[in-house]
C-alpha positions as a printed Julia matrix, in Angstrom:
313×3 Matrix{Float64}:
  29.84  -11.85  -24.54
  28.57   -8.85  -26.47
  28.56   -5.82  -24.15
  25.23   -4.73  -25.57
  23.46   -7.96  -24.72
  21.47   -7.95  -21.45
  22.9   -10.0   -18.63
  19.9   -12.23  -17.89
  21.72  -14.09  -15.13
  22.38  -10.83  -13.3
  18.73   -9.79  -13.73
  17.56  -13.14  -12.42
  19.87  -12.88   -9.41
  18.64   -9.38   -8.65
  15.02  -10.53   -8.9
  15.72  -13.5    -6.62
  17.39  -11.22   -4.07
  14.46   -8.83   -4.24
  11.87  -11.57   -3.76
  13.9   -12.97   -0.87
  13.81   -9.55    0.77
  10.03   -9.42    0.33
   9.71  -12.81    2.01
  11.9   -11.64    4.89
   9.82   -8.49    5.26
   6.65  -10.58    5.46
   8.31  -12.84    8.03
   9.3    -9.81   10.09
   5.7    -8.64    9.98
   4.56  -11.83   11.65
   7.3   -11.48   14.27
   6.3    -7.92   15.14
   3.01   -9.01   16.65
   4.69  -11.7    18.73
   7.13   -9.38   20.46
   6.6    -8.43   24.08
   9.08   -6.58   26.27
  10.56   -9.72   27.8
  11.33  -11.15   24.36
  12.97   -8.04   22.9
  15.95   -7.51   25.22
  18.46   -8.55   22.58
  17.02   -6.03   20.13
  17.54   -3.16   22.56
  21.28   -3.82   22.48
  21.61   -3.87   18.69
  23.66   -1.53   16.51
  23.44   -0.62   12.82
  25.27   -2.68   10.25
  28.49   -1.41    8.73
  27.16   -1.29    5.14
  24.63    1.43    5.93
  21.56   -0.81    5.83
  19.09   -0.61    8.68
  19.74   -3.68   10.79
  16.67   -5.78   11.57
  17.38   -5.57   15.28
  17.61   -1.79   15.15
  14.38   -1.69   13.17
  12.53   -3.82   15.73
  13.97   -1.84   18.61
  12.91    1.49   17.16
   9.52    0.22   16.02
   8.69   -1.05   19.5
   9.84    2.23   21.04
   7.76    4.3    18.63
   4.73    2.07   19.15
   5.09    2.7    22.86
   4.95    6.42   22.12
   1.89    5.88   19.93
   0.13    4.34   22.94
   0.94    7.52   24.9
  -0.37    9.61   22.01
  -3.56    7.56   21.97
  -4.09    8.12   25.7
  -3.54   11.86   25.27
  -5.96   12.01   22.33
  -8.67   10.35   24.43
  -7.9    12.53   27.46
  -7.8    15.83   25.57
 -10.6    14.98   23.1
  -8.32   15.96   20.23
  -9.25   15.12   16.62
  -6.54   13.95   14.22
  -6.71   13.07   10.52
  -3.75   11.52    8.72
  -3.81   11.07    4.94
  -1.57    8.47    3.31
  -1.07    8.89   -0.42
   1.36    7.48   -2.96
   1.64    5.18   -5.92
   0.42    1.59   -5.77
   2.8    -0.51   -3.61
   4.46    2.59   -2.13
   4.05    1.25    1.42
   1.03    3.16    2.71
  -0.66    0.05    4.07
   2.54   -1.09    5.75
   2.98    2.05    7.84
  -0.74    2.17    8.68
  -0.51   -1.39    9.93
   2.46   -0.52   12.18
   0.66    2.52   13.58
  -2.51    0.61   14.45
  -0.81   -2.63   15.47
  -0.94   -2.03   19.24
  -3.63    0.63   19.48
  -7.32    0.59   20.34
  -9.4     0.33   17.12
 -12.15    2.3    18.86
  -9.77    5.25   19.11
  -7.63    4.83   15.98
  -9.69    3.99   12.89
  -8.64    3.28    9.32
 -10.76    4.65    6.48
 -10.09    2.85    3.19
 -13.03    3.79    1.04
 -13.9     1.76   -2.09
 -14.79    3.33   -5.41
 -17.91    5.49   -5.06
 -21.25    3.91   -5.88
 -23.87    5.5    -8.12
 -25.46    7.47   -5.28
 -22.1     8.73   -3.98
 -21.17    9.96   -7.45
 -24.21   12.26   -7.25
 -23.16   13.7    -3.85
 -20.89   16.59   -3.01
 -17.46   15.14   -3.7
 -16.21   15.41   -0.11
 -19.41   14.08    1.47
 -18.41   10.44    1.92
 -15.07   11.48    3.37
 -16.72   13.86    5.83
 -18.75   10.92    7.16
 -15.47    9.29    8.23
 -13.92   12.28   10.01
 -13.04   11.84   13.7
 -15.03   12.92   16.71
 -13.25   14.2    19.79
 -10.83   11.6    21.14
 -10.28    9.84   17.8
  -7.62    9.47   15.11
  -8.61    8.54   11.56
  -6.01    7.23    9.12
  -7.1     7.56    5.5
  -5.58    4.86    3.28
  -6.03    7.05    0.2
  -8.33   10.0     0.56
 -10.12   12.79   -1.26
  -6.9    13.18   -3.25
  -8.08   10.3    -5.43
  -9.56   13.0    -7.62
  -6.15   14.61   -8.18
  -4.52   11.23   -8.87
  -6.21    8.11  -10.14
  -9.43    9.85  -11.22
  -7.5    12.41  -13.24
  -5.11    9.91  -14.84
  -7.75    7.29  -15.6
 -10.33    9.77  -16.85
 -12.84    9.09  -14.07
 -13.6    12.8   -13.66
 -14.16   15.68  -16.04
 -11.82   18.64  -16.47
 -14.41   20.8   -14.71
 -14.62   18.43  -11.72
 -10.83   18.3   -11.56
 -10.52   22.11  -11.45
 -13.35   22.42   -8.95
 -11.5    20.0    -6.68
  -8.45   22.25   -6.61
 -10.63   25.29   -6.0
 -12.36   23.56   -3.08
  -9.78   21.41   -1.32
  -7.61   24.17    0.22
 -10.64   25.81    1.81
 -12.07   22.41    2.78
  -8.86   21.55    4.68
  -8.64   25.03    6.23
 -12.22   24.53    7.44
 -11.23   21.21    9.02
  -8.29   22.85   10.79
 -10.43   25.78   11.98
 -12.89   23.28   13.44
 -10.11   21.78   15.57
  -9.0    18.84   13.44
  -5.26   18.32   13.07
  -4.58   17.36    9.44
  -1.43   15.58    8.28
  -0.74   14.63    4.66
   1.99   12.13    3.71
   3.08   11.22    0.2
   5.09    7.97   -0.02
   7.65    8.29   -2.79
   9.23    5.31   -4.58
  11.15    4.89   -7.82
   9.99    3.27  -11.03
  12.4     0.38  -10.42
  11.21   -0.14   -6.86
   7.56   -0.29   -7.87
   8.39   -2.85  -10.55
  10.2    -5.0    -7.99
   7.3    -4.82   -5.54
   4.78   -5.68   -8.22
   6.87   -8.71   -9.19
   6.99   -9.68   -5.53
   3.2    -9.63   -5.42
   2.88  -11.66   -8.59
   5.18  -14.41   -7.35
   3.93  -14.53   -3.74
   0.63  -16.45   -3.37
  -0.05  -14.64   -0.1
   0.18  -11.24   -1.79
  -1.4   -11.85   -5.17
  -4.71  -10.51   -3.88
  -3.06   -7.08   -3.63
  -2.52   -6.95   -7.38
  -5.33   -5.53   -9.51
  -5.87   -4.59  -13.16
  -5.53   -0.97  -12.04
  -1.94   -1.73  -11.01
  -1.15   -2.65  -14.6
  -2.59    0.65  -15.74
  -0.56    2.55  -13.16
   2.64    0.98  -14.53
   1.85    1.93  -18.12
   0.89    5.49  -17.05
   3.83    6.17  -14.74
   4.63    9.57  -16.24
   0.99   10.67  -16.21
   0.82    9.83  -12.49
   4.05   11.74  -11.93
   2.65   14.85  -13.61
  -0.62   14.55  -11.66
   1.31   14.21   -8.4
   3.43   17.28   -9.12
   0.35   19.38   -9.88
  -1.39   18.08   -6.76
   1.51   18.94   -4.48
   1.92   22.37   -6.01
  -1.74   23.33   -5.74
  -2.62   21.81   -2.35
   0.5    22.38   -0.23
  -0.95   24.92    2.2
   0.38   26.21    5.5
  -2.58   24.87    7.47
  -2.17   21.35    6.02
   1.19   20.94    4.29
   2.38   17.87    2.4
   5.2    15.76    3.8
   7.21   13.52    1.47
   8.33   10.14    2.83
  11.2     8.55    0.92
   9.82    5.01    0.81
  12.2     2.86   -1.25
  13.47    1.44    2.05
  10.28    0.19    3.73
  11.69    0.01    7.23
  13.16    3.48    7.22
   9.97    4.86    5.68
   7.84    3.4     8.47
  10.08    4.66   11.24
  10.54    8.1     9.68
   6.82    8.6     9.12
   5.77    7.45   12.59
   8.46    9.51   14.33
   7.5    12.61   12.31
   3.83   12.21   13.22
   4.72   11.88   16.89
   6.99   14.92   16.78
   4.24   16.97   15.14
   1.7    16.55   17.95
   2.33   18.05   21.41
   1.14   15.0    23.33
   2.19   14.07   26.84
   1.98   10.94   28.93
  -1.29   10.64   30.8
  -1.1     9.01   34.21
  -3.17    5.86   34.39
  -5.1     5.06   37.58
  -3.77    2.08   39.51
  -5.84   -1.0    38.78
  -6.24   -3.71   41.4
  -7.53   -7.05   40.16
 -10.41   -8.13   42.41
 -10.55  -11.7    43.7
 -12.79  -14.11   41.86
 -16.06  -14.69   43.65
 -16.92  -18.3    44.53
 -20.45  -19.49   45.29
 -21.12  -22.9    46.78
 -24.36  -23.34   44.83
 -22.81  -22.64   41.43
 -22.3   -25.69   39.21
 -20.75  -25.27   35.79
 -22.86  -26.88   33.08
 -21.15  -29.34   30.69
 -20.63  -28.29   27.06
 -22.06  -30.74   24.51
 -19.41  -32.38   22.37
 -21.32  -31.31   19.26
 -20.5   -27.68   20.07
 -16.74  -28.16   20.44
 -14.34  -27.16   17.69
 -12.37  -30.3    16.71
  -9.06  -30.38   18.58
  -6.9   -31.15   15.54
  -3.71  -29.76   17.06
  -3.81  -31.33   20.5
  -0.44  -33.02   20.02
   2.79  -31.93   18.41
   3.28  -33.44   14.94
């Protein structure tokens, strides 16, 4: 074989291995919600693998432990009336949604909210740029996770030409003071950039294309982001340089390994907030009241959902 000819069989094998890993990751995601303490004993005894990869059992063990700490953080936030904002930025498919899902998985959605704003409408384009983001900021006792944020202007809007040069410069003039104002008002601001390689993004995009359950994630904008990789890189570098301030610094999450990225980001967030465990009052379940004159009314058959799975196949 000519050494200069591409090894298509090797490329196909690598793609197959990558897609298999994506399927396993999706399977693990389903398992995560099924775990309760009594089912996870074996995972608590696990060790890392010898080849340096993060073993699935170790991942589950640490994820469950960190999610337990997130519950404590949530209780402290409610008790202390703290306000927390966490921004998640990165290229398409970098893993922002994955870590947000693991953070919120076992928390109260009334306390921990996700803000994933769509493209601005005509009216919002006429507003102060930060106005629609301000409407989603937390009140006391809340955490808001921004799945993309006001930094759209420094990234996609700049690269795709959705803003003028003047609007772009005004953003950089305004955003440091805007974030300092948030911090002065008592809001804790955390900014995470999820970093992946060109090759990793390509693999994840291919995984979306070949997985019917993930094809909805792929958009025409993703194609543009691939063709403008270097433009996005330059925009990111300028953004980090001009908006990395002491009051709200950027934190880079190495995200090629999804599992490590999730654990590293969650543990860093927990370490950055001085929360403590809040004692819960003892709850005693009262007995059910029975009344001799109460008769339960029958439910009409026409209202019942068909019992299609009453017997095992």
